[in-house]
N, C-alpha and C positions, 0 to 999 in steps of 0.2 A: 504493500500500500504506500510505501515511501513515507510512512509516519509511524510513530510509536504505537504499539498495540499491547494490550495486556496478554501475558503469557498464560494461555489456557491449554495444557496438553490434551492430546486426543484421549489418553487414558490417565486418569488421576494418579499423581504420584510417580508417573513414568514418563520419560522423554526419550524419543528416538532422534538422534542428531547425526547428520551426514556432512562431512567436509570434503571437498574435492582435494585430493592429494596431488602428488607431483608426477610428472612424466619423467621416468628415470633414464635420462640419456646424458646427464652432466651433473656437476656438483651444484648444490643448492646455494642460492644467494640470499642476501638479507631480506629481499622481498618475500621469499619462501618462508624465511624465519618469522616474519611478521604474521603471516597468515597462520602458521603453526602455533605460535605463542598466543595469538588472539583466541583461537578456538580451544587451546589447552586451558586458558584462563576461564573461558565460558564453561567448559567441561568441569573444571575444578569447582567453580562457584555453584553450578547447579547441583553437584554432589554435596557441597557444603550446606545447601538449602534443604537437603533431604530427599532430592529426587533420585530415583533409580534410573540412571542414564545408560543407554546403549549408544555408544559413540563409534561411528564407522568412518574410517578415512582410508581411501583406496590408493592403490598404485596403478598408474597407467603404464603397463609394461609391454604394450604393443602399439606402435605409433610411427608415423612417417619419420619423426626426428630420431627415434631409436634405430629404425632401419638404416637411415642415412649414416648415423654414427658407426653402426656395425660394419657397413660397407666400406667406410673410410678406413677403419682399423683392421679390416679383414678378419673379423671375429663374428660369432653368432649374436643374434639379437638377445638371446637368453643370457649370454655372457655379459653384454652391456647392461641389461636390466639388473642382473644379480649384483654386479659391481656397484652400481649406483644406488641400489636399495641398501646395501651395506654402508655406503657412504652417508646416505640419508639417516640411517639409524645412529651412526657415529655422531653426526651433527646434532640431531635432535636429543640424543642422550646427553650430550654435553650441555645443551640448553635446558636440561631438566624437565623435558616434556613427559607427561604421563603417557603410557601406551594406551591407545584407543581400545575399545572392547574388541573390535574386529578390524582387520586390515586386509581387505580382499585385493587380489590381483586380477586384472582384467583377463589374462590368459586362462585363469582357472574358472571363469564364468561364461565361457563361450555358449554353452547350451542355453542358459537363461537369455542371452542376447538374441540368439536365433529364434527362440520362442516369442520374444517380444516383437521382433521384426515380422514374423509370420502373422501375428495378431494384427499388426498395423496394416499389412497387405489385405488381410481378410476384411478389415473394416473400411477399406477404400482410402486409407490415409497414406499409403506408400505404393510404389510401383517399381517393377523390375525393368532394367534396361541391360540386356545381355547378362553379364555376371554381376552387375551392380544393382543395389536397391536404394531408392531415394525416398525421402519423406516429402510429400506434397504439401507445402506450407499453406497453400490457399484452401486446403481441405479442412484446416483447423482454424475456426473463426477466432479463437482467443490468442492466436499467434501474435506476439508483441505485447502481451499484457504485463510482463515483467519489466521490459525495457521501456515501456510507454511509447512505442513507436509503431507507426502504420507500415504496411508492406511497401507503400510508395516511398516512405522516408528511408526504410531499410535499403531498398534498391538504389536510391540516390547516393547513399554513402557506402555501398557494398564494395568489398574487395574480394569478390567471389570469382573463382576461375570460371571463365565462360565455357560451358559445355552444352553443345547444341542438343544433346540427348535429353536434357532436363526440360520439364514442362515450365518451370519457373527458375530464373537464375538463383533464387534464394533456397531452392530445394537442396537438402543436404544428404550426404551419404549415410545410410544405415549399415550397409554392407558393401565392401569393396572386393571386386573380383580379383583372383590371385594373379600376381605378377612374378616373373622369374626371379628367384633369389630372395623372395619375401616369405615370411611365415604365413601359413594358411591352414584353414580348417574346412572340413567337409560341411556343406549346407545344402538346403533344397535348391539353391541358385548356383550350385557349383562351388568349387573350392575358393576360399577367400578369407577375409578378416573383417572384424567389426569396425565401424566408424567410431570416432572418439566419443561422440555424444551419447550413443546408445550404451556405452560401457557404464557410465554413472547411473543412468536410469535403471538399468537391469540390476546392478549390484546394490544400489540403495534399497530398491524394493525387495530384493532377495532377503535382506536382513532386517528391514524395518517395516515392511508391509507396503500397501498401496499408497498410504498417506504418511508423510514424515512430519514430525513436529518442527524440526529446524534443519535447514540446509544452508551451508555456508561456503564461502570462497572469496577470492579477491574480486574487486570491482570489475576487473577486466574480463571476468567470466560471465557477467550478466548477459551480454550478447556477444556471440551467438550461443555459447555453451549452455547456460542455464535456461535460456529461452527455448532452446531445442530439447533440453531435458523435459521441460514441462509438456511440450507438444507430444513427445514420445510417450511419457508416462500417462498423462491424462487421456491421450488418444487411445492407448492400449487398455486402460482400466475403466475409463469413464468417471473416475473419482478425482477429487482434488489431490494434487501431488504433494504440495508443501504448505504448511500453515504459516511458517515464518521464515523469510529469507534474510540472511545476514551477510553483508559484504564488507570486507575490510578495505580501507583506503590504500593507495599506493605508497611505496617508499620512493622518494624523489632524491635525485642527486643533481645539484645545480638546476633545480626547478623542473627537471625532466624525470619522467617515470623510469625507475630502475628496471632494466630487463636485459635478457641475454641478446635479444634482437638489436638493441641499441648499443650493445657493447660497453655499457657504463655500469656494469654490475660488480659487486664485491661478494666473493664467496664467504659463506659462514666460516669456513676453515681459516681464511685469511684474517677475518675480523677477530676470531678467537685467539689468534696468535698475539694480538695486541690488547684485547679486553677480556676480563673475566666474564663467563657466561651470564652471570646475574646482572652485570652491567648492561649487557645486550637486552635482557628481559626488561630491566627497569626502563631503559631507553624506549623500547617498543611499547611499553604499557603507560608511558607518560603522556600519551595522546589518546583521545577517544578512538576506538577501533575504526570508526567510519571515516575519520579525518585523514588526509594525507600527512605524511611525516617526512621531514627533510633530514636525510642522513648527513652528518657533518662531524668532523673531529671535535668541534666545539660542543655539539650536542652530546656526543659520547663522553667527553671529559666531564660535562655537567652531570651526566648519569653516574659516572665513576665516582665523582666527589660526593654525590648524594648517597650512593650505596655505602661509601666509606664512612660517612657521618652516621648512617644507620648502624653500621657495625661497631663504630666507636661507642655509640650509646649502649648497644647490647653488651659490649665488652666491659664498659663501666658498670652496668647493672650486675653482671656476673661477679665482678670483683667485690662489690658491696654485699651482695647476697651470700658470698662465701667468706665474708669477714666475721669472725666470732665476736660477739658482744656488740655488733652494730645495732644502734637504736636504743641503747640503754639510757642515754642522756635525758635528763629531765626537761620536759617541754610540754606545757599544758595545751597549747593550740597549734594549729598549722600555720606555717609561714604563708604569706600571700602567694608566693610562687608555687607552693605546694598545693594550695587550694585550687589555683588555676589549672595546674597539671592534673590533679585528681579529677576535676570536672571533665577535662578533655579525655582522660583515660576511661572514665566511667561512661562517657558518651560516645566512645569510638565505635563500638559495634553498631549502634544505630546509624551513625553517619556513614560508616563503611557500607552497610547494607543498603542504605538509601541511595548511595552513589551507584553501587553495582546493580541494584534493582532498576535503576534508570538507564536501561539499555547498556548494561555492563560498562559503565563509565569508570574505567580504571584510573584515569587521570584525576577525577574528582575523589576517588577512593583513596588515592595516595596523599591528597592534601592534608587531611587530619593527622596522618602518620608523620609527616614532616613537622607539623606543629608540636606533636607530642614528643618527638625526638628532641626538638629544641628545648622544650620545657624540662624534660628529664635530664638533659645535660646540665642545666642550671642547678637542679636539685643535687646532682652528683657532686657538685663543687662544695656543698655545705652539709656536714653531718647533722642529723636531727633524729628525734625519737620516732618520727612518722615515716621517714622516707623509705624504709625497707618495704613497707606494705605498698606504698605507691609504686616503687620500682618493680615489685613482684607483679603487680597488676599491669604495669607497662610492658613487662616481658611477655605476658599473656597476649597483649594486644599485638605485639610483633609476631608472635607465633601464629595468631589467627590470620593476619595479613599475609604472612609468609606462606602459609599452607595454600591459600587461595591464589596468590600471585606467583608462587614458585620462586620466592626469594628468601633470603635469610636461612638457607639450608646448610651453611657452613658454620663451624665453630668460630666465633668472633675473633678469638686470639690467633687462630691459624690464618684466617683471612687478613687480619691487620698486619701480622708479621710478614706475610707474603707481599702485601702492598708496601710495607716499609722497605723490604729488600729490593723490590722493583724500583722504587724511587731512589734508593741509595745508589743503585747502579748508574742512574742518570745524573747524579750530583757531580758538581765540580769541586766539592769539598768532602773530605772523609769524615765518617762518624767520630773518629778520635779528635779531629780538629774542631768539630761542632761541640763535643763535650768539653774540650779545653776552653772554648769561648764562653760556654755556659758557666763554667767555674769562675772565669774571669769576671763575667757579668754579675754573678752572685756576690763576689767580693766587692765589686763596685757598689752594689746596692747596700751591702752591709756598711760600707764606708760613706754611704749617702752621696756617692759620685754619680748622680742621676744622669748627667749628660753622657758619661762613658757607658753606662748601662744601656741607655737608649741607642747609642751609637752601635753597640754590639748587636742589639736586636735588629736594627735597620740593616746592618751588614749581612746578617744571616738571612733576613727577609729578601734581600736583593739576590740571594743565591737559592731562593726557593725553600727556605727553612722557616717554619712557624714555631715560635716558642709558646708554651702554655704553662703559666704559673699556677700551681695548685697547692693544697695543704701538704702534699707529700713532696713538694719541691717542683723544680722546673723540668718539663719534658719537651721533646721536640718531635716534629713530624715534617716530612717533605710535603710541599703543597702539590 
């Protein structure tokens, strides 16, 4: 409908969700990561809300691109598909994705596709031309309902290969007759292979029934892929195919959509050489899933710094909670900053769920977490009788958010030590030199030589070193 709708599953308490997976002919890029992380987050949140979710995400393992890659390398299409499925699992495992309930491969569901094509021919919605079968788009009156375009508008902007055998240039292949050197399967129309669009219609209905609760994918799939899926599925069954369509926005580089065809893509593997997987997740979740997101080193650094601040808060909480005797000091009431923090911590679940219930708005869901992290860091600086309980509740807040968003899965001290080592390698000053300057600064402060103390702080700041003065002394971190 292109507007927000209340989520009412077909069967109470249960949700069937299908997300279009990858065509396995190359390494995945950050655009693939966005779609995968978006629907992983939706899957996690629906389970958190108590739904029994059947999540299906497919592999397209027979396609023109796979065939071309196999011919270029002189190997089988199965070999190409197997290799890049393994690479996909390595990438998505690194990003912390939960495994879907079912991950069907197109080549393992050819019989279901043939059955659907036969049904469409019987209903007069498809026609055979030699060894090929095409869907007659004019025979399906609702064609264009998802993309909100008429057939005339589609034809005007079409980039469809001209084929005089088609009744309409927009008619699309359901079955392709066999060609020399290509994989093929026996069918009523001769040996051949399925078209791309029929694969998802057949596999989704095989595991989720005629009507799906949720179907997702990137915006680039709205037309023609998802439009064609609707025509196939509803044409074959006569029932509504999908109750709720969800499409994630593009990842842009220099204002252009990232894609393999444009040659401006960054592989997940390359990005993970430079950034922690949770930095990538936080970056991708920092925008609403429907909005485009601009990939840049600045944006990734902001996500890295944000994640590090979160882990610093968690590390500080752990230190306090593991300190014996913490909270014994006499104090009758809460400090103002404790009152403010406690209110935010106690109200977090409500604010988090309100944001996620509003069309899975992860950007809005993260906002109160940043506020709480800031407030808890202030509390960590001042011992009091009440802060232990506030910090314990704060840790529960991070655990809740982390479970749904797929972040904060590392031990804070391990994460922070790795970050410290990474930054130290990039420094132009050694840790020993930093410690010596800190000792000199401490002496200057004891002697009330404030100008010298400030000079040392500024000197270190110019080299990317931040000093933090606390009750336990002065610590440093690389910016």
